[in-house]
C-alpha positions in Angstrom: 5.8 -55.5 7.4 2.6 -57.4 7.0 -0.8 -55.9 6.2 -2.1 -56.1 9.8 0.9 -54.1 11.1 0.5 -51.6 8.3 -3.2 -51.2 9.2 -2.4 -50.8 12.9 0.3 -48.1 12.3 -2.0 -46.3 9.9 -4.7 -46.1 12.5 -2.3 -44.6 15.1 -0.4 -42.2 13.0 -3.3 -41.0 10.9 -5.4 -40.4 14.1 -2.5 -38.1 15.2 -2.6 -36.0 12.1 -6.4 -35.9 11.9 -6.7 -34.8 15.5 -3.9 -32.3 15.6 -5.6 -29.4 14.0 -4.1 -26.6 16.2 -0.5 -26.7 14.9 0.2 -23.7 12.7 3.7 -24.7 11.7 3.8 -24.3 7.9 5.6 -27.6 7.2 3.4 -29.6 9.6 0.3 -28.1 7.9 1.6 -29.4 4.5 2.3 -32.8 6.0 -1.2 -32.9 7.4 -2.6 -31.9 4.0 -0.7 -34.9 2.4 -2.0 -37.3 5.1 -5.6 -36.1 5.0 -5.6 -36.4 1.2 -3.3 -39.4 0.8 -6.0 -41.9 0.0 -6.8 -39.9 -3.1 -3.3 -38.7 -3.9 -1.6 -42.1 -3.3 -4.3 -44.7 -3.8 -1.8 -47.5 -4.3 -0.3 -46.8 -0.9 -3.3 -46.5 1.5 -1.5 -47.1 4.8 0.6 -44.4 6.5 3.2 -46.3 8.5 6.0 -43.8 9.3 6.2 -40.1 10.4 9.5 -38.5 11.1 11.4 -41.7 10.7 15.1 -42.4 11.1 16.4 -43.1 7.6 19.1 -45.2 9.2 17.7 -46.6 12.4 19.2 -45.0 15.5 21.2 -42.5 13.4 19.4 -39.2 13.2 22.6 -37.7 11.8 21.8 -39.6 8.6 18.5 -37.8 8.2 14.9 -38.0 9.3 12.3 -38.7 6.6 8.8 -37.1 6.6 6.3 -39.8 5.7 6.2 -43.4 4.5 3.1 -45.0 3.0 2.6 -48.7 1.9 0.2 -51.0 0.2 0.6 -53.4 3.2 2.8 -55.7 1.2 6.0 -54.8 -0.7 5.3 -51.4 -2.2 6.2 -48.1 -0.4 6.0 -44.4 -1.1 8.5 -42.1 0.6 7.1 -38.5 0.7 9.3 -35.6 1.6 7.5 -32.3 2.4 8.9 -28.8 2.2 7.4 -25.4 2.8 8.8 -22.8 0.5 8.5 -19.2 1.5 7.1 -17.9 -1.8 6.7 -14.3 -0.5 9.6 -13.6 1.7 13.4 -13.7 2.1 13.7 -10.1 0.8 14.5 -11.5 -2.6 13.0 -10.4 -5.9 12.3 -11.9 -9.3 14.8 -14.2 -10.7 16.8 -14.4 -7.4 13.7 -15.6 -5.5 12.8 -18.0 -8.3 16.3 -19.4 -8.3 16.3 -19.8 -4.5 12.9 -21.6 -4.6 14.0 -23.8 -7.4 17.1 -24.9 -5.3 14.8 -25.6 -2.4 12.5 -27.7 -4.6 15.4 -29.6 -6.1 16.8 -30.2 -2.6 13.6 -31.8 -1.4 13.3 -33.9 -4.6 16.9 -35.2 -4.0 16.2 -35.8 -0.4 13.2 -37.9 -1.3 15.3 -40.0 -3.7 18.1 -40.4 -1.2 15.7 -41.5 1.5 13.8 -43.9 -0.9 17.1 -45.6 -1.8 18.0 -45.9 1.9 14.7 -47.5 2.7 15.2 -49.9 -0.2 18.6 -50.8 1.2 16.8 -51.6 4.5 13.9 -53.6 3.1 15.8 -55.5 0.3 15.2 -56.5 -3.2 11.6 -57.7 -2.8 10.5 -54.1 -2.0 9.4 -51.5 -4.5 9.9 -47.9 -3.4 8.6 -44.7 -5.0 9.9 -41.3 -4.0 7.7 -38.2 -3.9 8.2 -34.6 -3.0 5.4 -32.2 -2.0 5.7 -28.4 -1.7 3.3 -25.5 -1.3 4.2 -24.1 -4.7 1.3 -25.7 -6.5 -2.4 -24.9 -6.1 -4.3 -28.0 -5.2 -3.1 -31.6 -4.8 0.1 -32.4 -6.5 2.7 -35.1 -5.7 5.7 -35.4 -8.0 6.7 -39.0 -8.6 10.4 -39.0 -8.8 11.8 -42.4 -8.9 10.8 -46.0 -8.5 13.3 -48.4 -7.0 12.7 -52.1 -7.6 14.9 -55.1 -7.9 18.4 -54.2 -9.0 17.8 -51.0 -11.1 16.2 -47.6 -10.7 13.5 -46.6 -13.2 12.3 -43.1 -13.8 
């Protein structure tokens, strides 16, 4: 994807998130928070180019990713967002913490899996970073998980 296409997609998708302020779905609100703060949180990837994207084109059974940002050239950031119910589930103490830890790990693994699949699609000239974002932290926090470039994976 060239820079002009990245800029065009960014205008369209970002306008959707900026304008849709009435949705009260917890996970959508987290995604919106990421998009609205992405220029500060992901300054090396200023263009939002995908929302709810087929990880394998035409195969929703292979998964749907949340967000993809790019620098408009060869660098991409895959961001997976997960709302974690910190208060509920009727669980207490260590059981709740364990359950939340599993959910956090699951979204981290999903981000890595989807980043690898995007790399497979784009080829060896691409550099992909995987991030997860949850509501567990106060304030902006994206966890950089993995960077895929060339042949190997770096952490």
